[in-house]
N, CA, C and O atoms as a CHARMM CRD file, in Angstrom:
* protein
*
  216
    1    1 MET  N     99.52000 -11.18000 -27.78100 PROA 1      0.00000
    2    1 MET  CA    99.14600 -10.01600 -27.00500 PROA 1      0.00000
    3    1 MET  C     97.63400  -9.97200 -26.78100 PROA 1      0.00000
    4    1 MET  O     97.18000  -9.66800 -25.67800 PROA 1      0.00000
    5    2 ILE  N     96.86500 -10.26900 -27.80900 PROA 2      0.00000
    6    2 ILE  CA    95.40700 -10.28000 -27.66400 PROA 2      0.00000
    7    2 ILE  C     94.99900 -11.32800 -26.63800 PROA 2      0.00000
    8    2 ILE  O     94.10200 -11.10000 -25.82700 PROA 2      0.00000
    9    3 SER  N     95.66700 -12.48500 -26.67900 PROA 3      0.00000
   10    3 SER  CA    95.36900 -13.54400 -25.72200 PROA 3      0.00000
   11    3 SER  C     95.63600 -13.08400 -24.29300 PROA 3      0.00000
   12    3 SER  O     94.85000 -13.37500 -23.39200 PROA 3      0.00000
   13    4 LEU  N     96.73600 -12.37100 -24.08100 PROA 4      0.00000
   14    4 LEU  CA    97.07500 -11.87300 -22.75600 PROA 4      0.00000
   15    4 LEU  C     96.01900 -10.88700 -22.27200 PROA 4      0.00000
   16    4 LEU  O     95.61900 -10.93200 -21.10900 PROA 4      0.00000
   17    5 MET  N     95.56300  -9.99700 -23.15400 PROA 5      0.00000
   18    5 MET  CA    94.51100  -9.05100 -22.80200 PROA 5      0.00000
   19    5 MET  C     93.24000  -9.79600 -22.42400 PROA 5      0.00000
   20    5 MET  O     92.57600  -9.45900 -21.44300 PROA 5      0.00000
   21    6 HSD  N     92.91100 -10.80800 -23.21000 PROA 6      0.00000
   22    6 HSD  CA    91.70700 -11.59800 -22.95600 PROA 6      0.00000
   23    6 HSD  C     91.82000 -12.30000 -21.60600 PROA 6      0.00000
   24    6 HSD  O     90.84900 -12.34400 -20.84900 PROA 6      0.00000
   25    7 ASP  N     93.00000 -12.85100 -21.29500 PROA 7      0.00000
   26    7 ASP  CA    93.21200 -13.52300 -20.01500 PROA 7      0.00000
   27    7 ASP  C     93.04500 -12.55600 -18.84800 PROA 7      0.00000
   28    7 ASP  O     92.45800 -12.91400 -17.82700 PROA 7      0.00000
   29    8 LYS  N     93.55800 -11.33100 -18.99200 PROA 8      0.00000
   30    8 LYS  CA    93.42700 -10.32900 -17.93100 PROA 8      0.00000
   31    8 LYS  C     91.96700  -9.95000 -17.72800 PROA 8      0.00000
   32    8 LYS  O     91.52000  -9.77700 -16.59400 PROA 8      0.00000
   33    9 GLN  N     91.22200  -9.82000 -18.82500 PROA 9      0.00000
   34    9 GLN  CA    89.79800  -9.50000 -18.71700 PROA 9      0.00000
   35    9 GLN  C     89.05500 -10.64200 -18.04300 PROA 9      0.00000
   36    9 GLN  O     88.19500 -10.41100 -17.19300 PROA 9      0.00000
   37   10 ASP  N     89.38500 -11.88200 -18.42100 PROA 10     0.00000
   38   10 ASP  CA    88.75500 -13.04200 -17.79600 PROA 10     0.00000
   39   10 ASP  C     89.01400 -13.04900 -16.29500 PROA 10     0.00000
   40   10 ASP  O     88.10800 -13.29800 -15.50100 PROA 10     0.00000
   41   11 GLU  N     90.25900 -12.77300 -15.91500 PROA 11     0.00000
   42   11 GLU  CA    90.61300 -12.75800 -14.49300 PROA 11     0.00000
   43   11 GLU  C     89.86900 -11.64200 -13.76500 PROA 11     0.00000
   44   11 GLU  O     89.42400 -11.83500 -12.63400 PROA 11     0.00000
   45   12 SER  N     89.73000 -10.48400 -14.39700 PROA 12     0.00000
   46   12 SER  CA    88.99400  -9.37200 -13.79000 PROA 12     0.00000
   47   12 SER  C     87.53600  -9.74000 -13.56300 PROA 12     0.00000
   48   12 SER  O     86.96700  -9.44300 -12.51300 PROA 12     0.00000
   49   13 VAL  N     86.94200 -10.38300 -14.54600 PROA 13     0.00000
   50   13 VAL  CA    85.54000 -10.79700 -14.41900 PROA 13     0.00000
   51   13 VAL  C     85.40600 -11.83600 -13.31100 PROA 13     0.00000
   52   13 VAL  O     84.49100 -11.75300 -12.49100 PROA 13     0.00000
   53   14 ARG  N     86.30900 -12.81200 -13.27900 PROA 14     0.00000
   54   14 ARG  CA    86.26200 -13.82600 -12.21400 PROA 14     0.00000
   55   14 ARG  C     86.40400 -13.17200 -10.84300 PROA 14     0.00000
   56   14 ARG  O     85.72200 -13.55500  -9.89200 PROA 14     0.00000
   57   15 GLN  N     87.28400 -12.19400 -10.74600 PROA 15     0.00000
   58   15 GLN  CA    87.48300 -11.50700  -9.47200 PROA 15     0.00000
   59   15 GLN  C     86.21700 -10.74300  -9.07100 PROA 15     0.00000
   60   15 GLN  O     85.81800 -10.77300  -7.90600 PROA 15     0.00000
   61   16 LEU  N     85.59500 -10.07100 -10.01400 PROA 16     0.00000
   62   16 LEU  CA    84.35500  -9.34500  -9.71900 PROA 16     0.00000
   63   16 LEU  C     83.24900 -10.29500  -9.27000 PROA 16     0.00000
   64   16 LEU  O     82.49100  -9.98400  -8.35100 PROA 16     0.00000
   65   17 ILE  N     83.16000 -11.44300  -9.91600 PROA 17     0.00000
   66   17 ILE  CA    82.15500 -12.43700  -9.52400 PROA 17     0.00000
   67   17 ILE  C     82.40400 -12.88700  -8.09200 PROA 17     0.00000
   68   17 ILE  O     81.46900 -12.96300  -7.29400 PROA 17     0.00000
   69   18 GLU  N     83.65300 -13.18500  -7.76100 PROA 18     0.00000
   70   18 GLU  CA    83.97800 -13.63800  -6.40600 PROA 18     0.00000
   71   18 GLU  C     83.71400 -12.54300  -5.37400 PROA 18     0.00000
   72   18 GLU  O     83.25500 -12.83800  -4.27000 PROA 18     0.00000
   73   19 GLU  N     83.99600 -11.28600  -5.71700 PROA 19     0.00000
   74   19 GLU  CA    83.70100 -10.17700  -4.80800 PROA 19     0.00000
   75   19 GLU  C     82.19800 -10.05800  -4.57500 PROA 19     0.00000
   76   19 GLU  O     81.75800  -9.82500  -3.44900 PROA 19     0.00000
   77   20 PHE  N     81.41600 -10.21800  -5.63000 PROA 20     0.00000
   78   20 PHE  CA    79.96000 -10.18300  -5.49700 PROA 20     0.00000
   79   20 PHE  C     79.49100 -11.30300  -4.57800 PROA 20     0.00000
   80   20 PHE  O     78.66400 -11.08400  -3.69300 PROA 20     0.00000
   81   21 LEU  N     80.02100 -12.50400  -4.79000 PROA 21     0.00000
   82   21 LEU  CA    79.61800 -13.64700  -3.97400 PROA 21     0.00000
   83   21 LEU  C     80.02600 -13.46800  -2.51300 PROA 21     0.00000
   84   21 LEU  O     79.30000 -13.87900  -1.60800 PROA 21     0.00000
   85   22 THR  N     81.17000 -12.86500  -2.29000 PROA 22     0.00000
   86   22 THR  CA    81.60600 -12.58300  -0.91900 PROA 22     0.00000
   87   22 THR  C     80.63500 -11.61500  -0.25000 PROA 22     0.00000
   88   22 THR  O     80.27000 -11.79500   0.91200 PROA 22     0.00000
   89   23 ALA  N     80.22400 -10.59700  -0.98400 PROA 23     0.00000
   90   23 ALA  CA    79.26200  -9.63600  -0.44200 PROA 23     0.00000
   91   23 ALA  C     77.92400 -10.31200  -0.15300 PROA 23     0.00000
   92   23 ALA  O     77.29300 -10.03700   0.86700 PROA 23     0.00000
   93   24 ARG  N     77.49500 -11.19100  -1.04900 PROA 24     0.00000
   94   24 ARG  CA    76.22600 -11.90500  -0.84300 PROA 24     0.00000
   95   24 ARG  C     76.30700 -12.85300   0.34800 PROA 24     0.00000
   96   24 ARG  O     75.31000 -13.07100   1.03500 PROA 24     0.00000
   97   25 ALA  N     77.47900 -13.41300   0.59600 PROA 25     0.00000
   98   25 ALA  CA    77.65100 -14.38600   1.67700 PROA 25     0.00000
   99   25 ALA  C     77.38400 -13.77200   3.04600 PROA 25     0.00000
  100   25 ALA  O     77.07800 -14.49300   3.99600 PROA 25     0.00000
  101   26 THR  N     77.49400 -12.45800   3.16000 PROA 26     0.00000
  102   26 THR  CA    77.22600 -11.81500   4.44900 PROA 26     0.00000
  103   26 THR  C     75.76400 -11.96200   4.85000 PROA 26     0.00000
  104   26 THR  O     75.41800 -11.80700   6.02200 PROA 26     0.00000
  105   27 ARG  N     74.91700 -12.25800   3.89000 PROA 27     0.00000
  106   27 ARG  CA    73.48700 -12.46100   4.17200 PROA 27     0.00000
  107   27 ARG  C     73.17000 -13.91500   4.51400 PROA 27     0.00000
  108   27 ARG  O     72.01600 -14.27000   4.75100 PROA 27     0.00000
  109   28 LYS  N     74.21100 -14.75200   4.53600 PROA 28     0.00000
  110   28 LYS  CA    74.12300 -16.16300   4.89400 PROA 28     0.00000
  111   28 LYS  C     73.11800 -16.96400   4.05300 PROA 28     0.00000
  112   28 LYS  O     72.24200 -17.63500   4.59900 PROA 28     0.00000
  113   29 PRO  N     73.25100 -16.88800   2.73900 PROA 29     0.00000
  114   29 PRO  CA    72.38200 -17.71300   1.88700 PROA 29     0.00000
  115   29 PRO  C     72.85100 -19.16500   1.90700 PROA 29     0.00000
  116   29 PRO  O     73.92600 -19.47400   2.41900 PROA 29     0.00000
  117   30 SER  N     72.05800 -20.02100   1.36100 PROA 30     0.00000
  118   30 SER  CA    72.43400 -21.42500   1.21700 PROA 30     0.00000
  119   30 SER  C     73.68900 -21.53100   0.34900 PROA 30     0.00000
  120   30 SER  O     73.85300 -20.76400  -0.59900 PROA 30     0.00000
  121   31 PRO  N     74.57100 -22.47700   0.66900 PROA 31     0.00000
  122   31 PRO  CA    75.73300 -22.70600  -0.20300 PROA 31     0.00000
  123   31 PRO  C     75.30500 -23.04700  -1.63300 PROA 31     0.00000
  124   31 PRO  O     76.01100 -22.73300  -2.59100 PROA 31     0.00000
  125   32 HSD  N     74.15400 -23.68600  -1.76400 PROA 32     0.00000
  126   32 HSD  CA    73.64000 -24.01900  -3.09400 PROA 32     0.00000
  127   32 HSD  C     73.28400 -22.75100  -3.87200 PROA 32     0.00000
  128   32 HSD  O     73.48600 -22.67900  -5.08500 PROA 32     0.00000
  129   33 THR  N     72.75600 -21.75900  -3.16800 PROA 33     0.00000
  130   33 THR  CA    72.41900 -20.48900  -3.80500 PROA 33     0.00000
  131   33 THR  C     73.67800 -19.79300  -4.30900 PROA 33     0.00000
  132   33 THR  O     73.71200 -19.30200  -5.43700 PROA 33     0.00000
  133   34 LEU  N     74.70800 -19.75200  -3.47400 PROA 34     0.00000
  134   34 LEU  CA    75.96200 -19.11900  -3.89600 PROA 34     0.00000
  135   34 LEU  C     76.57200 -19.84300  -5.08700 PROA 34     0.00000
  136   34 LEU  O     77.08300 -19.20100  -6.00400 PROA 34     0.00000
  137   35 GLU  N     76.52600 -21.15800  -5.08400 PROA 35     0.00000
  138   35 GLU  CA    77.08300 -21.91400  -6.21000 PROA 35     0.00000
  139   35 GLU  C     76.26900 -21.66100  -7.48000 PROA 35     0.00000
  140   35 GLU  O     76.83200 -21.57100  -8.57100 PROA 35     0.00000
  141   36 ALA  N     74.95300 -21.54800  -7.34000 PROA 36     0.00000
  142   36 ALA  CA    74.10500 -21.24800  -8.49700 PROA 36     0.00000
  143   36 ALA  C     74.42300 -19.85400  -9.04500 PROA 36     0.00000
  144   36 ALA  O     74.51000 -19.66900 -10.25900 PROA 36     0.00000
  145   37 TYR  N     74.59500 -18.87200  -8.15100 PROA 37     0.00000
  146   37 TYR  CA    74.99900 -17.53100  -8.59400 PROA 37     0.00000
  147   37 TYR  C     76.31800 -17.60500  -9.35400 PROA 37     0.00000
  148   37 TYR  O     76.45200 -17.02700 -10.43200 PROA 37     0.00000
  149   38 ARG  N     77.29800 -18.32300  -8.78600 PROA 38     0.00000
  150   38 ARG  CA    78.61800 -18.44000  -9.41700 PROA 38     0.00000
  151   38 ARG  C     78.48600 -19.04000 -10.81700 PROA 38     0.00000
  152   38 ARG  O     79.04000 -18.51300 -11.78200 PROA 38     0.00000
  153   39 ARG  N     77.75600 -20.13200 -10.91400 PROA 39     0.00000
  154   39 ARG  CA    77.57300 -20.82100 -12.19800 PROA 39     0.00000
  155   39 ARG  C     76.88800 -19.90900 -13.21400 PROA 39     0.00000
  156   39 ARG  O     77.32600 -19.80800 -14.36000 PROA 39     0.00000
  157   40 ASP  N     75.82000 -19.25100 -12.79200 PROA 40     0.00000
  158   40 ASP  CA    75.06600 -18.39300 -13.70400 PROA 40     0.00000
  159   40 ASP  C     75.87400 -17.17200 -14.14500 PROA 40     0.00000
  160   40 ASP  O     75.85600 -16.80300 -15.31900 PROA 40     0.00000
  161   41 LEU  N     76.57700 -16.55000 -13.20700 PROA 41     0.00000
  162   41 LEU  CA    77.37400 -15.37300 -13.56300 PROA 41     0.00000
  163   41 LEU  C     78.51700 -15.73400 -14.49800 PROA 41     0.00000
  164   41 LEU  O     78.83000 -14.97800 -15.41700 PROA 41     0.00000
  165   42 ARG  N     79.13900 -16.87500 -14.27300 PROA 42     0.00000
  166   42 ARG  CA    80.20700 -17.31200 -15.18500 PROA 42     0.00000
  167   42 ARG  C     79.65000 -17.59500 -16.57500 PROA 42     0.00000
  168   42 ARG  O     80.29300 -17.27600 -17.57500 PROA 42     0.00000
  169   43 ALA  N     78.47000 -18.18400 -16.64700 PROA 43     0.00000
  170   43 ALA  CA    77.85300 -18.46900 -17.94300 PROA 43     0.00000
  171   43 ALA  C     77.54800 -17.16900 -18.68700 PROA 43     0.00000
  172   43 ALA  O     77.78700 -17.07000 -19.89100 PROA 43     0.00000
  173   44 VAL  N     77.02600 -16.18200 -17.97800 PROA 44     0.00000
  174   44 VAL  CA    76.73200 -14.88900 -18.60000 PROA 44     0.00000
  175   44 VAL  C     78.03200 -14.22100 -19.05800 PROA 44     0.00000
  176   44 VAL  O     78.08300 -13.64100 -20.14300 PROA 44     0.00000
  177   45 ALA  N     79.07600 -14.30100 -18.23600 PROA 45     0.00000
  178   45 ALA  CA    80.36600 -13.70700 -18.60500 PROA 45     0.00000
  179   45 ALA  C     80.93900 -14.37800 -19.84900 PROA 45     0.00000
  180   45 ALA  O     81.47600 -13.70100 -20.72600 PROA 45     0.00000
  181   46 GLU  N     80.83000 -15.69500 -19.93100 PROA 46     0.00000
  182   46 GLU  CA    81.32000 -16.41100 -21.11400 PROA 46     0.00000
  183   46 GLU  C     80.53400 -16.01100 -22.35700 PROA 46     0.00000
  184   46 GLU  O     81.11500 -15.80900 -23.42300 PROA 46     0.00000
  185   47 LEU  N     79.22700 -15.89700 -22.22500 PROA 47     0.00000
  186   47 LEU  CA    78.39300 -15.48700 -23.35000 PROA 47     0.00000
  187   47 LEU  C     78.76000 -14.07500 -23.80800 PROA 47     0.00000
  188   47 LEU  O     78.87300 -13.81400 -25.00600 PROA 47     0.00000
  189   48 ALA  N     78.94300 -13.17700 -22.85400 PROA 48     0.00000
  190   48 ALA  CA    79.32100 -11.80200 -23.19900 PROA 48     0.00000
  191   48 ALA  C     80.68400 -11.76500 -23.88500 PROA 48     0.00000
  192   48 ALA  O     80.88200 -11.00000 -24.82900 PROA 48     0.00000
  193   49 ALA  N     81.61700 -12.58200 -23.42100 PROA 49     0.00000
  194   49 ALA  CA    82.95000 -12.62600 -24.03400 PROA 49     0.00000
  195   49 ALA  C     82.86900 -13.14500 -25.46400 PROA 49     0.00000
  196   49 ALA  O     83.55700 -12.64000 -26.35000 PROA 49     0.00000
  197   50 GLU  N     82.03600 -14.14400 -25.68700 PROA 50     0.00000
  198   50 GLU  CA    81.86300 -14.68100 -27.04300 PROA 50     0.00000
  199   50 GLU  C     81.25200 -13.63200 -27.96500 PROA 50     0.00000
  200   50 GLU  O     81.65500 -13.50500 -29.12100 PROA 50     0.00000
  201   51 GLU  N     80.29000 -12.88900 -27.45600 PROA 51     0.00000
  202   51 GLU  CA    79.61400 -11.86900 -28.26000 PROA 51     0.00000
  203   51 GLU  C     80.54800 -10.71000 -28.60400 PROA 51     0.00000
  204   51 GLU  O     80.39000 -10.07500 -29.64600 PROA 51     0.00000
  205   52 SER  N     81.52100 -10.43200 -27.73000 PROA 52     0.00000
  206   52 SER  CA    82.40800  -9.28900 -27.97300 PROA 52     0.00000
  207   52 SER  C     83.66000  -9.66900 -28.75500 PROA 52     0.00000
  208   52 SER  O     84.45100  -8.79600 -29.11600 PROA 52     0.00000
  209   53 THR  N     83.84900 -10.95400 -29.01800 PROA 53     0.00000
  210   53 THR  CA    85.01100 -11.40400 -29.78200 PROA 53     0.00000
  211   53 THR  C     84.75100 -11.20200 -31.26900 PROA 53     0.00000
  212   53 THR  O     83.72800 -11.64600 -31.79000 PROA 53     0.00000
  213   54 PRO  N     85.69000 -10.52100 -31.96100 PROA 54     0.00000
  214   54 PRO  CA    85.47600 -10.25700 -33.39500 PROA 54     0.00000
  215   54 PRO  C     85.50000 -11.51900 -34.22500 PROA 54     0.00000
  216   54 PRO  O     85.33500 -11.45900 -35.44400 PROA 54     0.00000
């Protein structure tokens, strides 16, 4: 059950990241910039998940 909750949270975070990137794409940044945002946001999300795990 804890694993399922964790998976749902991971999916929610991934969805939020993609929504942010979609919003940023309207400003027509470089594809490299969007990929860097994606990479950095995922890294921060992973770090936050590790810190919140008991």
